[in-house]
C-alpha positions in Angstrom: 14.6 113.4 -29.7 11.7 115.8 -31.1 13.8 118.6 -32.5 11.0 120.8 -33.4 9.6 120.1 -30.1 12.9 121.5 -28.5 12.7 124.6 -30.8 9.4 125.2 -30.2 9.9 125.3 -26.4 12.8 128.0 -27.3 10.6 130.0 -29.4 7.9 130.1 -26.3 11.2 130.9 -23.7 11.7 133.7 -25.9 8.6 135.1 -26.1 8.4 134.9 -22.4 11.3 136.9 -21.9 9.9 139.3 -24.3 7.2 139.6 -22.2 9.1 140.0 -18.7 11.2 142.7 -20.6 7.6 144.4 -21.1 7.9 144.1 -24.8 4.7 142.1 -24.7 1.7 141.9 -22.6 1.9 138.9 -20.0 -0.2 135.6 -20.0 -0.5 135.4 -24.0 -2.0 132.2 -25.6 0.7 130.5 -27.7 -1.1 127.7 -28.5 -1.0 128.8 -32.4 2.5 129.0 -32.3 4.3 126.5 -34.5 7.8 125.8 -35.5 8.2 123.4 -38.6 10.1 122.6 -41.8 9.9 125.8 -44.1 8.1 125.5 -47.3 11.2 126.1 -49.3 14.4 123.8 -47.6 16.5 126.9 -49.1 15.3 129.0 -46.5 16.6 126.8 -43.3 16.1 124.2 -41.3 12.7 125.4 -39.5 10.5 128.1 -39.4 7.9 129.8 -36.9 4.5 131.8 -37.2 5.1 132.8 -33.7 5.1 136.8 -34.6 2.1 136.1 -36.7 0.2 134.2 -34.3 0.5 136.3 -31.2 0.5 139.9 -33.1 -3.1 140.6 -32.6 -3.7 139.9 -29.1 -0.3 141.6 -28.6 -1.3 144.4 -30.4 2.1 144.6 -32.3 3.0 145.1 -35.9 3.9 141.3 -36.9 7.2 142.2 -38.6 8.2 144.7 -35.6 7.2 141.3 -33.1 9.3 139.2 -35.5 12.4 141.5 -35.3 12.3 141.6 -31.5 12.0 137.8 -31.4 14.6 137.1 -33.8 17.3 139.1 -31.7 16.2 137.0 -28.8 16.9 133.6 -30.9 20.0 135.1 -32.1 21.8 134.8 -28.7 21.2 130.8 -29.2 24.6 129.0 -29.8 22.6 126.2 -31.4 21.3 128.3 -33.9 23.6 129.6 -36.6 21.3 132.1 -38.8 17.9 133.8 -38.1 16.1 135.6 -40.9 12.9 137.3 -40.8 10.6 136.9 -44.0 7.5 138.3 -45.7 5.1 139.5 -43.1 6.4 138.0 -40.1 7.9 134.4 -41.1 11.1 133.4 -38.9 13.6 130.9 -40.7 16.2 129.4 -38.6 19.2 127.4 -39.7 21.0 124.9 -37.2 24.2 124.2 -35.8 25.3 120.6 -37.8 26.0 119.0 -34.8 22.2 119.3 -33.7 21.0 117.1 -36.7 23.9 114.9 -35.9 22.4 114.3 -32.4 19.3 113.4 -34.0 20.8 110.5 -35.9 22.6 109.4 -32.9 18.9 109.2 -31.1 17.7 107.3 -33.8 20.7 104.7 -33.8 20.7 104.6 -30.0 16.9 103.6 -29.7 15.3 102.9 -32.9 12.1 101.4 -31.8 11.6 104.9 -29.2 12.6 107.1 -31.6 9.6 109.1 -32.8 7.5 108.3 -29.9 6.0 111.0 -27.7 4.5 111.7 -24.3 1.6 113.3 -26.0 -0.8 110.6 -25.0 0.6 110.7 -21.2 -1.0 107.5 -20.7 -4.6 108.7 -21.2 -7.1 106.4 -22.3 -8.8 106.2 -25.6 -11.3 104.2 -27.1 -11.0 103.8 -30.7 -14.3 101.8 -32.2 -13.8 100.5 -36.0 -15.3 98.3 -38.2 -18.5 97.4 -36.2 -20.0 95.9 -39.7 -23.3 94.5 -39.2 -22.7 90.7 -38.5 -24.7 89.9 -41.8 -21.9 88.5 -44.1 -18.3 88.8 -44.4 -16.7 91.9 -45.0 -16.7 94.3 -48.3 -13.8 96.6 -49.4 -15.2 99.8 -48.1 -15.1 97.7 -44.3 -11.6 97.0 -45.1 -10.9 100.6 -45.5 -12.5 101.4 -42.2 -10.7 98.5 -40.6 -7.5 99.3 -41.6 -7.7 103.2 -41.0 -8.8 102.4 -37.5 -6.1 99.9 -36.7 -3.4 102.3 -38.0 -4.8 105.3 -35.9 -4.8 102.8 -32.9 -1.4 102.0 -33.6 -0.4 105.7 -33.9 -2.2 106.5 -30.7 -0.2 104.0 -28.9 3.1 105.0 -30.6 2.4 108.5 -29.0 2.0 107.5 -25.5 -2.0 106.9 -25.2 -3.4 103.5 -23.8 -5.5 102.4 -26.5 -8.6 99.8 -26.4 -9.9 98.7 -29.9 -13.4 98.1 -29.8 -16.0 96.7 -32.2 -19.6 97.1 -31.7 -21.5 94.2 -32.8 -24.9 95.4 -34.6 -26.7 92.2 -33.4 -30.3 93.7 -32.8 -32.8 95.1 -35.1 -34.3 94.0 -38.2 -31.2 93.5 -40.3 -30.3 90.4 -37.8 -33.8 89.2 -38.2 -33.2 89.3 -41.8 -30.0 87.2 -41.3 -31.6 84.5 -39.1 -34.3 84.0 -42.1 -31.7 83.6 -44.6 -30.1 81.1 -43.0 -33.2 79.5 -42.3 -33.6 79.2 -46.0 -30.1 77.7 -46.3 -30.8 75.3 -43.3 -33.8 73.9 -45.4 -31.8 73.7 -48.3 -29.2 71.7 -46.6 -32.3 69.2 -45.5 -32.9 68.8 -49.2 -36.2 70.6 -49.3 -36.6 72.8 -52.5 -36.1 76.7 -51.5 -36.3 77.9 -55.2 -34.3 81.0 -55.9 -33.6 83.2 -52.9 -36.6 85.7 -52.0 -36.3 89.6 -52.6 -35.2 91.0 -49.4 -33.0 87.8 -47.9 -29.2 87.8 -48.1 -28.4 86.0 -51.4 -24.4 85.0 -50.9 -23.4 81.4 -50.4 -21.4 82.5 -47.2 -24.5 81.2 -45.4 -24.7 77.5 -46.5 -22.3 76.4 -44.1 -24.3 78.1 -41.5 -27.4 75.9 -43.0 -25.6 72.6 -43.1 -24.4 73.2 -39.5 -27.8 74.0 -38.2 -29.4 71.1 -40.3 -26.4 68.5 -38.6 -27.1 69.9 -35.2 -31.1 70.1 -35.1 -32.3 67.8 -37.9 -35.8 68.5 -38.8 -36.8 70.0 -35.8 -36.3 73.7 -36.6 -38.5 73.1 -39.4 -41.6 71.6 -37.4 -41.2 75.1 -35.4 -43.3 78.2 -35.7 -40.9 81.1 -36.6 -41.0 82.7 -33.1 -39.6 79.7 -31.8 -37.0 79.1 -34.3 -35.8 82.6 -35.2 -33.7 83.1 -32.0 -32.2 79.5 -32.3 -31.1 80.4 -36.4 -30.5 84.2 -35.5 -27.7 83.4 -32.8 -26.3 80.7 -34.8 -26.1 82.8 -37.6 -24.5 85.8 -35.7 -21.8 83.6 -34.2 -20.9 82.1 -37.6 -20.6 85.6 -39.1 -18.7 87.3 -36.6 -16.3 84.3 -36.6 -16.0 84.8 -40.6 -15.4 88.6 -39.8 -12.7 88.0 -37.3 -11.2 85.6 -40.0 -11.4 88.3 -42.3 -9.9 90.9 -39.9 -7.1 88.4 -39.0 -6.2 88.3 -42.5 -5.1 91.7 -42.5 -3.6 91.4 -39.3 -6.2 93.3 -37.3 -7.6 92.1 -33.6 -9.8 93.8 -31.4 -9.5 93.7 -27.4 -13.2 94.3 -26.7 -16.5 93.1 -28.9 -19.7 95.2 -27.2 -22.9 93.5 -28.0 -26.0 96.0 -29.0 -28.1 93.1 -27.5 -26.5 93.4 -24.3 -27.6 96.7 -23.7 -30.9 95.6 -23.0 -30.8 91.8 -22.5 -28.6 92.1 -19.0 -29.7 92.5 -15.6 -30.4 96.2 -16.5 -32.0 97.9 -19.2 -29.2 100.1 -20.0 -31.0 102.1 -22.7 -33.9 102.7 -20.7 -31.4 103.6 -17.4 -30.0 106.2 -20.1 -33.0 107.8 -20.8 -34.2 108.3 -17.2 -31.0 109.5 -16.2 -31.2 112.1 -19.0 -34.7 112.6 -18.2 -33.7 113.5 -14.7 -31.3 116.2 -15.9 -34.3 117.8 -18.1 -32.6 116.6 -21.1 -35.5 114.7 -22.2 -39.4 115.4 -22.9 -42.5 114.9 -24.7 -42.6 117.0 -27.5 -43.1 117.4 -31.4 -40.7 117.8 -33.7 -41.4 120.6 -36.3 -41.4 119.8 -40.0 -38.2 119.6 -41.5 -37.2 122.7 -44.0 -35.4 121.9 -47.2 -33.6 118.5 -46.8 -35.9 115.9 -45.1 -35.0 114.3 -41.5 -35.7 110.6 -41.8 -36.6 110.5 -38.3 -39.2 113.3 -38.2 -42.8 111.8 -37.4 -45.7 114.5 -36.9 -46.7 113.0 -33.4 -45.8 113.9 -29.6 -42.7 111.7 -28.8 -39.9 111.0 -26.3 -37.1 113.8 -27.5 -33.3 114.3 -26.7 -32.4 117.7 -26.2 -29.6 117.3 -28.8 -29.8 120.9 -29.9 -28.7 122.0 -26.5 -25.4 120.1 -27.6 -24.9 121.7 -30.8 -27.0 119.4 -33.1 -29.6 121.1 -35.4 -32.9 119.6 -34.2 -33.6 117.3 -31.0 -33.8 113.7 -31.6 -36.5 110.8 -31.0 -35.7 108.3 -28.6 -38.5 105.9 -28.8 -40.3 104.7 -32.0 -44.1 104.9 -32.5 -44.5 101.5 -31.4 -42.7 102.3 -28.1 -39.3 100.7 -29.2 -36.1 102.2 -28.8 -34.4 104.0 -31.7 -31.4 103.1 -33.0 -29.9 106.5 -31.5 -31.3 105.7 -28.3 -29.1 102.4 -28.3 -26.2 104.6 -29.5 -26.3 107.2 -26.7 -26.3 104.0 -24.2 -23.5 102.5 -25.8 -21.3 105.7 -25.9 -22.4 106.1 -22.2 -20.9 102.8 -21.1 -17.9 103.6 -22.7 -17.7 106.6 -20.6 -18.8 104.8 -17.5 -15.6 102.1 -18.3 -13.3 105.3 -18.3 -12.9 106.9 -21.4 -13.0 110.2 -21.9 -11.4 110.5 -25.2 -13.6 108.2 -27.9 -12.9 107.9 -31.5 -15.4 106.3 -34.2 -14.6 105.1 -37.6 -17.9 105.1 -39.7 -18.7 104.9 -43.3 -19.4 108.0 -45.6 -23.2 107.5 -45.7 -23.1 108.3 -41.9 -22.0 111.8 -42.1 -25.5 113.0 -40.9 -25.4 111.1 -37.8 -22.2 112.8 -36.6 -23.7 115.8 -35.1 -26.1 114.0 -32.7 -23.6 111.8 -31.4 -20.9 114.3 -30.6 -24.0 116.2 -28.8 -25.0 112.6 -26.9 -21.6 112.4 -25.7 -21.4 115.9 -24.3 -24.8 115.2 -22.4 -24.1 111.6 -21.1 -20.5 112.8 -19.9 -21.6 116.1 -18.7 -18.8 117.7 -21.1 -16.3 115.6 -19.3 -15.6 113.4 -22.7 -14.9 114.1 -26.2 -16.0 112.0 -29.5 -13.9 112.4 -32.8 -15.9 110.6 -35.6 -13.7 110.0 -38.6 -15.7 109.0 -41.9 -13.9 106.9 -44.5 -15.0 107.1 -48.0 -15.7 104.6 -50.6 -13.1 102.3 -52.2 -13.4 101.8 -56.1 -12.0 98.5 -56.9 -10.0 98.1 -60.5 -7.9 95.9 -62.1 -5.7 97.6 -64.8 -8.5 100.4 -64.5 -11.4 98.4 -65.1 -13.9 97.9 -62.5 -13.8 94.6 -60.6 -17.0 92.5 -60.7 -18.5 91.2 -57.7 -18.1 88.1 -55.6 -20.2 85.1 -56.3 -19.6 84.0 -52.6 -20.8 87.4 -51.3 -23.8 87.6 -53.7 -23.8 91.3 -54.1 -20.1 93.0 -53.5 -16.3 92.5 -53.6 -15.1 90.8 -50.3 -12.2 92.2 -48.4 -10.6 88.5 -48.3 -10.9 87.9 -52.1 -8.8 91.2 -52.5 -6.0 90.0 -49.7 -5.8 87.0 -51.1 -5.2 88.2 -54.5 -2.6 91.0 -53.6 -1.6 90.3 -49.9 -2.1 91.9 -46.6 0.9 94.8 -46.8 -0.8 96.4 -50.2 -4.1 96.4 -49.1 -3.0 98.1 -45.7 -0.6 100.8 -47.2 -2.9 101.8 -50.0 -6.1 102.0 -47.9 -4.1 104.7 -46.3 -2.2 106.6 -49.0 -5.3 108.3 -49.2 -6.8 110.7 -46.6 -9.8 108.9 -45.2 -12.7 111.3 -46.2 -11.3 111.1 -50.0 -12.5 108.5 -52.3 -9.8 105.9 -53.1 -9.4 103.9 -56.3 -7.6 100.7 -55.6 -6.0 98.9 -58.6 -5.4 95.4 -58.1 -2.5 95.3 -60.8 -1.1 98.7 -59.8 -0.5 97.5 -56.3 2.0 94.3 -57.6 4.1 96.7 -60.0 7.6 96.9 -58.6 7.8 100.5 -59.6 8.1 104.2 -58.0 4.3 104.3 -58.9 3.5 101.6 -56.5 3.8 103.4 -52.8 4.0 100.1 -50.6 7.0 98.6 -52.9 8.9 101.9 -53.0 9.0 102.2 -49.4 9.3 98.4 -48.4 12.1 98.1 -51.2 14.0 101.1 -49.4 14.1 98.9 -46.1 15.0 96.0 -48.1 18.0 98.0 -49.9 19.6 99.5 -46.5 19.3 95.6 -45.1 21.5 94.9 -48.3 23.8 97.9 -47.9 24.4 96.5 -44.3 25.1 93.0 -45.8 27.7 94.2 -48.0 29.1 96.2 -45.3 29.8 93.2 -43.3 31.8 91.7 -46.1 33.4 94.8 -46.5 34.6 95.4 -43.2 34.8 91.7 -42.0 32.2 92.5 -39.2 28.5 93.3 -38.8 28.3 96.9 -37.8 25.8 97.4 -34.8 23.6 100.5 -34.6 24.4 101.4 -31.3 28.3 101.3 -32.3 27.5 103.4 -35.4 26.4 106.3 -33.1 30.1 107.1 -32.8 30.5 107.6 -36.4 32.0 110.8 -37.4 28.6 112.3 -39.0 30.6 115.6 -40.1 31.4 113.5 -43.1 27.9 113.7 -44.6 28.1 116.9 -46.5 26.5 116.2 -49.8 23.3 118.0 -50.4 21.3 114.7 -50.9 22.7 113.3 -47.7 21.8 116.6 -45.6 18.4 116.4 -47.2 18.0 113.1 -45.7 19.3 113.8 -42.5 16.7 116.5 -42.1 14.0 114.6 -43.1 14.6 111.9 -40.7 14.9 114.4 -37.8 11.3 115.3 -39.0 9.7 111.9 -38.1 9.0 112.7 -34.0 7.0 116.0 -35.4 5.2 114.0 -38.2 4.2 111.3 -35.3 2.9 114.0 -33.3 1.2 116.1 -35.5 -0.6 112.8 -36.9 -1.5 111.9 -33.4 -2.9 115.1 -32.7 -5.2 115.3 -36.2 -5.9 111.6 -35.8 -4.7 111.5 -39.5 -2.4 108.3 -39.8 -2.4 108.9 -43.6 0.3 111.3 -42.8 2.8 108.5 -41.8 2.3 107.0 -45.3 2.9 110.1 -47.2 5.8 110.4 -45.0 7.2 107.3 -45.6 6.8 107.7 -49.2 8.6 111.1 -49.3 11.7 109.7 -47.1 11.9 106.3 -49.4 12.3 108.7 -52.4 15.2 110.6 -50.6 17.1 107.2 -50.2 16.4 105.9 -53.6 17.8 109.2 -55.0 20.7 109.1 -53.2 21.4 105.4 -54.0 21.1 106.4 -57.7 23.4 109.3 -57.1 26.1 107.0 -55.7 25.5 105.0 -59.0 27.2 107.8 -60.8 29.2 109.3 -58.1 31.6 106.5 -56.6 32.4 108.8 -53.8 28.7 108.9 -52.3 28.4 105.2 -52.5 27.4 103.6 -49.1 30.2 101.3 -48.6 33.7 102.3 -49.5 36.0 99.4 -49.4 39.3 101.7 -49.1 37.5 104.2 -46.5 35.8 102.8 -43.3 35.7 106.2 -41.8 33.0 107.5 -44.7 31.6 103.9 -44.6 30.6 104.0 -41.2 29.2 107.7 -41.4 27.0 106.5 -44.3 25.8 103.5 -42.4 24.9 105.9 -39.3 22.9 107.4 -41.6 20.9 104.6 -43.5 20.8 102.7 -40.1 18.9 105.5 -38.7 16.9 105.8 -41.8 16.2 101.7 -41.3 14.9 102.6 -37.9 12.2 105.3 -38.8 11.0 103.0 -41.8 10.4 100.1 -39.6 8.5 102.4 -37.0 6.7 104.0 -39.7 5.3 100.9 -41.4 4.8 99.3 -37.9 2.5 102.0 -37.1 0.7 101.4 -40.6 0.9 97.5 -39.8 3.0 96.8 -42.8 5.9 94.7 -42.8 9.5 95.9 -43.2 11.3 93.1 -45.1 15.2 92.9 -45.3 14.8 91.4 -49.1 12.1 91.4 -51.3 11.7 89.2 -54.6 
């Protein structure tokens, strides 16, 4: 039950009645009309910007329009008070029974409460991680992994049919470097003197097991081959081993993809998909031979002063047209990425979301242009950039991992602090904001540690139900609590918690629309804060305690309140991929 969606429809109906009565023009665009919690809770339960959103196209004074709409809303028996404020905000106060219906809905269907039909079963492809298969995942990869996974969970909760995809960058120079690095470790495993790792090769110890496996499988045979013969063998073995390592790293934070798409498959299958994509775009006059003008100001990394094969990216919103072939005739990375996203479109995805590192920000315009081109405007691409993670321990920078050679691995962090702190804290900042991750802070049992604070709220509620089972002589079931007398919840702290629980469906819907799972983390922390405050208030005021041995009616009412809250906390944590414990030690 989305109470805010309910009243958005009610406001729209009021505006339609005003239009039918001739007070407003017909056919006004109501997409900017919102119903949301007021900034100041003392103003009411919800507020709408309707008058200000449509005043200009309606050619009316927003305050006068607000007065008209307010009169219509006052006829609704579910609304106990309507007031107009400022330039035209309309504040609404609702009948208490509406809030009680929200609590009952949360109790009757804990797993379904907050879900929406926004997605309507539409297919959406979320591509995330896609780290080069050249070593274990580092902490920066982990942020994109957790963000992408939580976003996929969120969209599924909002009714989309989600596919989680990993693009394996197994073509190009970096995997040749990987192959040569593994070959060095292979020679080392045979007992040969390899000396220090040469500049330009991967120095980490993680390739030693690959070298040992190659030595066991091939003996000295590879060492006696020229590079053009051993490189494909070693390269594929190294890629397979690195992908096994990456899958294990992802599993450590409970991330599993449905699709692993190989970049090499674009050209190594029966059809050269990159060539076919270029040919299709050329047939639509979207590829031509020409020269790029010299860059003005900021240099463009793919500019060359020569005639080359160019995609008309500027026709679709990019700054310049983009090369598809290098000077040696091979495909550019961009050409491969166009073909890859064309594959997504051909697989039925009209909604695509890519999660990239912040250093790829300059690549966004060209890829959104490419998706528009290959889909004929039928598909959309949303690129989410994840900023860097600064890893600290007690405020001091953490040293690099010996195993990785030049960075701290994600697995090292998960092994030290656990899966839940990693996932929650990676989501406790907006994805495009830098993140300080302090290994000491995330293990603190305090309000300053958000993941502990939220999980502790869930565990405390579970303890309330254990106490209630003792006091009542039975374990109350959630569905039966829907019959409790919720009118007994009259303290302001209880009412605040009731209102905030009712915002969960709206938070989910807004977070899914904006592709921002951090909103769920923020909401859970605020919700936990209200609960802990009520718990502490009950210590000083016995009449507010959740379990009262001499008053079963008020006990059941408060159990209904915290039971609904427990379901919301569990659902929100599940979206983030974090456990909801019943006990914490």
